[in-house]
C-alpha positions as CSV (number, residue, x, y, z in Angstrom):
1,X,31.5,-30.9,-22.9
2,X,31.8,-29.0,-19.6
3,X,29.0,-28.9,-17.2
4,X,27.9,-25.6,-15.7
5,X,28.6,-25.2,-12.0
6,X,25.9,-24.9,-9.5
7,X,24.4,-21.5,-9.0
8,X,25.1,-19.7,-5.7
9,X,22.4,-19.8,-3.0
10,X,19.7,-17.1,-3.6
11,X,20.3,-16.8,-7.3
12,X,16.7,-17.7,-8.0
13,X,15.4,-15.0,-5.6
14,X,17.8,-12.5,-7.1
15,X,16.6,-13.4,-10.6
16,X,13.0,-13.0,-9.7
17,X,13.7,-9.7,-8.0
18,X,15.4,-8.4,-11.2
19,X,12.5,-9.5,-13.4
20,X,10.0,-7.9,-11.1
21,X,12.0,-4.7,-11.1
22,X,12.1,-4.9,-14.9
23,X,8.3,-5.2,-15.0
24,X,8.0,-2.1,-12.9
25,X,10.2,-0.2,-15.4
26,X,8.3,-1.5,-18.4
27,X,5.0,-0.6,-16.7
28,X,6.2,3.0,-16.0
29,X,7.2,3.4,-19.6
30,X,4.0,1.9,-20.9
31,X,2.0,4.5,-18.8
32,X,2.9,7.2,-21.4
33,X,2.1,5.1,-24.4
34,X,-1.1,5.4,-26.4
35,X,-3.8,4.2,-26.6
36,X,-4.6,4.4,-22.8
37,X,-7.1,1.8,-21.7
38,X,-9.6,4.2,-20.1
39,X,-12.5,1.7,-19.7
40,X,-10.2,-0.9,-18.1
41,X,-8.8,1.7,-15.8
42,X,-12.2,2.8,-14.6
43,X,-13.4,-0.8,-14.1
44,X,-10.4,-1.7,-12.1
45,X,-10.7,1.5,-9.9
46,X,-14.3,0.6,-9.2
47,X,-13.5,-3.0,-8.5
48,X,-10.6,-2.3,-6.1
49,X,-12.5,0.4,-4.3
50,X,-15.6,-1.8,-3.9
51,X,-13.6,-4.6,-2.2
52,X,-11.5,-2.4,0.0
53,X,-13.5,0.6,1.2
54,X,-15.5,-1.1,3.9
55,X,-12.7,-3.3,5.3
56,X,-10.3,-0.4,5.3
57,X,-12.8,1.8,7.2
58,X,-13.4,-1.0,9.8
59,X,-9.7,-1.6,10.3
60,X,-8.9,2.1,10.6
61,X,-11.2,2.6,13.7
62,X,-9.4,0.1,16.0
63,X,-6.1,1.3,14.7
64,X,-6.8,4.9,15.7
65,X,-8.3,3.7,19.0
66,X,-5.4,1.5,20.0
67,X,-2.9,4.3,19.2
68,X,-4.9,6.9,21.1
69,X,-5.4,4.6,24.1
70,X,-1.7,3.5,24.3
71,X,-0.3,7.0,23.8
72,X,-2.9,8.4,26.2
73,X,-1.8,6.0,28.9
74,X,1.9,6.7,28.2
75,X,1.5,10.5,28.3
76,X,-0.5,10.3,31.5
77,X,2.4,8.4,33.1
78,X,4.8,11.1,31.9
79,X,2.6,14.0,32.9
80,X,2.2,15.2,29.3
81,X,-1.5,14.6,28.7
82,X,-1.6,17.8,26.6
83,X,0.5,16.2,23.9
84,X,-1.8,13.1,23.4
85,X,-3.6,14.7,20.4
86,X,-0.4,15.5,18.5
87,X,1.2,12.2,19.1
88,X,-1.8,10.0,18.2
89,X,-2.8,12.1,15.2
90,X,0.7,12.2,13.7
91,X,1.1,8.5,14.3
92,X,-2.1,7.8,12.5
93,X,-1.4,10.1,9.6
94,X,2.3,9.3,9.0
95,X,2.4,5.6,9.8
96,X,-0.9,3.8,10.4
97,X,-2.9,5.3,7.6
98,X,-0.7,4.4,4.6
99,X,0.2,1.0,6.1
100,X,-3.5,0.1,6.7
101,X,-4.4,1.3,3.2
102,X,-1.6,-0.7,1.6
103,X,-2.3,-3.9,3.4
104,X,-5.9,-3.8,2.4
105,X,-5.0,-2.9,-1.2
106,X,-2.6,-5.8,-1.4
107,X,-4.7,-8.3,0.5
108,X,-8.0,-7.6,-1.3
109,X,-7.2,-5.8,-4.6
110,X,-3.8,-7.2,-5.2
111,X,-4.9,-10.8,-4.7
112,X,-7.7,-10.3,-7.2
113,X,-5.4,-8.8,-9.7
114,X,-3.0,-11.7,-9.3
115,X,-5.7,-14.3,-9.6
116,X,-7.2,-12.6,-12.7
117,X,-3.9,-12.3,-14.6
118,X,-2.8,-15.8,-13.5
119,X,-6.0,-17.3,-14.8
120,X,-5.5,-15.5,-18.1
121,X,-2.0,-16.8,-18.3
122,X,-2.8,-20.5,-17.8
123,X,-5.6,-20.2,-20.4
124,X,-2.9,-18.9,-22.8
125,X,-4.7,-15.6,-23.2
126,X,-1.5,-13.6,-22.5
127,X,0.4,-15.6,-25.1
128,X,-2.4,-15.0,-27.6
129,X,-2.3,-11.3,-27.0
130,X,1.5,-11.3,-27.6
131,X,1.0,-13.3,-30.9
132,X,-1.5,-10.7,-32.0
133,X,0.9,-7.9,-31.3
134,X,-1.0,-6.5,-28.2
135,X,1.2,-5.7,-25.2
136,X,-0.2,-7.4,-22.1
137,X,1.7,-4.8,-20.0
138,X,0.0,-1.8,-21.7
139,X,-3.4,-3.5,-22.0
140,X,-3.7,-5.3,-18.7
141,X,-1.0,-4.3,-16.2
142,X,-0.9,-0.5,-16.6
143,X,-4.6,0.0,-15.8
144,X,-4.5,-2.2,-12.8
145,X,-1.4,-0.6,-11.3
146,X,-2.7,2.9,-11.9
147,X,-6.0,1.9,-10.3
148,X,-4.3,0.5,-7.3
149,X,-2.3,3.7,-6.9
150,X,-5.4,6.0,-7.3
151,X,-7.5,4.0,-4.9
152,X,-4.7,3.8,-2.3
153,X,-4.3,7.6,-2.5
154,X,-8.0,8.2,-1.9
155,X,-8.4,5.5,0.7
156,X,-5.4,7.0,2.6
157,X,-7.4,10.2,3.1
158,X,-10.4,8.3,4.3
159,X,-8.3,6.2,6.7
160,X,-6.7,9.3,8.1
161,X,-10.0,11.0,8.8
162,X,-11.6,7.8,10.3
163,X,-8.4,7.1,12.4
164,X,-8.2,10.6,13.8
165,X,-11.9,10.7,14.7
166,X,-11.6,7.3,16.3
167,X,-8.6,8.4,18.3
168,X,-10.3,11.6,19.3
169,X,-13.4,9.7,20.5
170,X,-11.6,7.1,22.5
171,X,-9.2,9.7,24.1
172,X,-12.0,12.1,25.1
173,X,-14.6,9.6,26.1
174,X,-12.7,6.7,27.6
175,X,-9.6,8.5,29.0
176,X,-11.3,11.8,30.0
177,X,-9.1,13.8,27.7
178,X,-9.8,17.5,27.0
179,X,-11.1,18.2,23.5
180,X,-9.4,21.6,23.4
181,X,-6.0,20.2,24.4
182,X,-6.3,17.3,21.9
183,X,-6.9,19.7,19.0
184,X,-4.5,22.4,20.2
185,X,-1.5,20.1,20.5
186,X,-2.2,18.7,17.1
187,X,-2.4,22.1,15.4
188,X,0.8,23.2,17.3
189,X,3.0,20.2,16.2
190,X,1.5,19.0,12.9
191,X,2.5,20.5,9.6
192,X,1.5,20.1,5.9
193,X,4.5,17.8,5.0
194,X,3.1,15.3,7.4
195,X,0.1,14.9,5.1
196,X,2.2,14.9,2.0
197,X,4.5,12.1,3.1
198,X,1.4,10.1,4.0
199,X,-0.1,10.5,0.5
200,X,3.3,9.8,-1.1
201,X,3.6,6.6,0.9
202,X,0.1,5.6,-0.2
203,X,0.9,6.1,-3.9
204,X,4.2,4.2,-3.7
205,X,2.6,1.4,-1.7
206,X,-0.2,1.1,-4.3
207,X,2.4,0.9,-7.1
208,X,4.3,-1.8,-5.2
209,X,1.1,-3.8,-4.5
210,X,0.1,-3.6,-8.2
211,X,3.5,-4.5,-9.6
212,X,4.0,-7.5,-7.3
213,X,0.5,-8.8,-8.0
214,X,0.9,-8.4,-11.7
215,X,4.3,-10.1,-11.8
216,X,3.2,-13.1,-9.8
217,X,0.0,-13.3,-11.9
218,X,1.9,-13.3,-15.1
219,X,4.3,-16.0,-13.9
220,X,2.3,-18.8,-12.3
221,X,3.8,-22.3,-12.0
222,X,1.9,-25.5,-12.1
223,X,-1.5,-24.7,-13.6
224,X,-4.5,-23.7,-11.4
225,X,-2.7,-24.7,-8.2
226,X,0.1,-22.4,-9.2
227,X,-2.3,-19.5,-9.5
228,X,-3.4,-20.0,-5.9
229,X,0.3,-20.2,-4.8
230,X,1.1,-17.1,-6.8
231,X,-1.7,-15.2,-5.0
232,X,-0.3,-16.2,-1.6
233,X,3.2,-15.3,-2.6
234,X,2.1,-11.9,-4.0
235,X,0.5,-10.9,-0.7
236,X,3.4,-12.0,1.4
237,X,6.0,-10.4,-0.8
238,X,4.0,-7.1,-0.9
239,X,3.8,-7.0,2.9
240,X,7.5,-7.5,3.3
241,X,8.3,-4.8,0.7
242,X,5.8,-2.4,2.3
243,X,7.4,-2.5,5.7
244,X,10.9,-2.1,4.3
245,X,9.9,0.8,2.0
246,X,8.0,2.4,4.8
247,X,11.1,2.3,7.0
248,X,13.2,4.0,4.2
249,X,10.7,6.7,3.5
250,X,10.1,7.5,7.2
251,X,13.9,7.7,7.8
252,X,14.3,10.1,4.8
253,X,11.4,12.2,5.9
254,X,12.6,12.6,9.5
255,X,16.1,13.6,8.2
256,X,15.0,16.0,5.5
257,X,11.9,17.7,7.0
258,X,12.6,19.6,10.3
259,X,10.2,19.0,13.1
260,X,7.8,21.7,14.1
261,X,8.3,23.0,17.6
262,X,5.8,24.3,20.1
């Protein structure tokens, strides 16, 4: 009897990646199946929003302030103070807003989703649902992923507004910026696709956070301690994927959408 050779390094990580990708495809297909769990979807939306709205708003203020202060100092050194508004607002809308939203969705909402599904798994509730012919993906995963996507979309708009107002306040009050120049430069350089890419990023990031949290929650190892480890792993994996996907989307956007000139 021949013994199988050792697997190559990274085989486990590659296998886990494939399974998570397969869960994403199964979830996408299950979205269009009936019946749709409307009550579960509404409950998850309310829960995720309730645990993320306040922290997201509080994080958005210093983000907008730091960007405005840094860019304000840089533009002053270059003698281009009139472009401070455009640079800071575009940085908040295109980059900071979806990233902040996704980090809070993953850190607060995603960890709760992972812990909930993990506790159900170790209590054999998931196996019982499968025995009864109920799809755990359609019943539990789909409402949570869609809720994460919807809340991320809505929170992104709120973060954009709060970040822009925070940047405006700190630039005008602390750096003696001109309100008219701040708004004029923004309206001269900003365009509608800047808002669209921000919202698209938020939806994709919400999907990633929901899928990673659901996958780690459905596959805990080692009982209750494994659930805690799965929550930590879900948050870390989501953060890594978010920054990578953000790089790809930003690169594609800058290549496909021409910049608006003065």
